[in-house]
C-alpha positions in Angstrom: 0.7 -20.0 -5.9 -2.3 -17.6 -6.2 -3.7 -18.8 -2.9 -0.4 -17.9 -1.1 -0.3 -14.6 -2.9 -3.8 -13.8 -1.9 -3.2 -14.8 1.7 -0.1 -12.6 1.9 -1.9 -9.6 0.4 -4.8 -10.1 2.8 -2.4 -10.1 5.7 -0.7 -7.0 4.5 -4.0 -5.1 4.2 -5.2 -6.2 7.6 -2.1 -4.9 9.2 -2.6 -1.6 7.4 -6.3 -1.4 8.4 -5.3 -2.1 12.0 -3.4 1.2 12.3 -5.1 4.1 13.9 -3.5 6.5 11.5 -2.1 5.5 8.1 1.3 7.2 7.7 3.8 7.1 4.9 5.8 4.7 6.9 2.8 2.3 7.2 2.3 2.5 3.5 6.0 1.9 2.8 6.0 -1.2 5.0 2.9 -2.6 3.5 4.1 -2.1 0.0 7.4 -3.7 0.8 5.4 -6.8 1.9 3.3 -6.7 -1.2 6.4 -6.4 -3.4 7.9 -9.5 -1.7 4.7 -11.4 -2.1 4.6 -10.5 -5.8 8.2 -11.5 -6.3 7.6 -14.8 -4.5 4.7 -15.4 -6.9 7.2 -15.1 -9.8 6.0 -11.6 -10.9 8.7 -9.8 -12.9 10.8 -7.5 -10.6 10.2 -4.4 -12.8 6.4 -5.0 -12.9 6.3 -5.5 -9.1 8.4 -2.4 -8.5 6.3 -0.2 -10.9 3.1 -1.5 -9.3 4.2 -0.7 -5.8 5.6 2.7 -6.8 2.3 3.6 -8.6 0.3 2.6 -5.5 2.6 4.6 -3.2 2.2 7.7 -5.4 -1.6 7.4 -5.4 -1.9 6.6 -1.7 0.3 9.5 -0.7 -1.6 11.9 -3.0 -4.9 10.6 -1.7 -3.8 11.2 1.9 -2.7 14.7 1.1 -6.0 15.4 -0.8 -8.1 14.2 2.1 -6.1 16.3 4.6 -6.6 19.4 2.5 -10.2 18.7 2.0 -10.8 18.3 5.7 -9.0 21.6 6.5 -11.1 23.4 3.9 -14.3 22.2 5.5 -13.2 22.8 9.1 -11.6 26.1 8.4 
């Protein structure tokens, strides 16, 4: 069970890394795959949803922070 979960998570992250630019759509698709992998591994639905929602919030905030940081340096 854990090997399958690990393989699916690795595949999801490789797909995300292969993108030239990480967008909110890329993050949403990756998190959808991660949520499915967690559910297939018998993780409680509420826990899987909370985890992916937390990761989404942090990833979008990080992307925004890096964007603002780059503009401040360039500008």
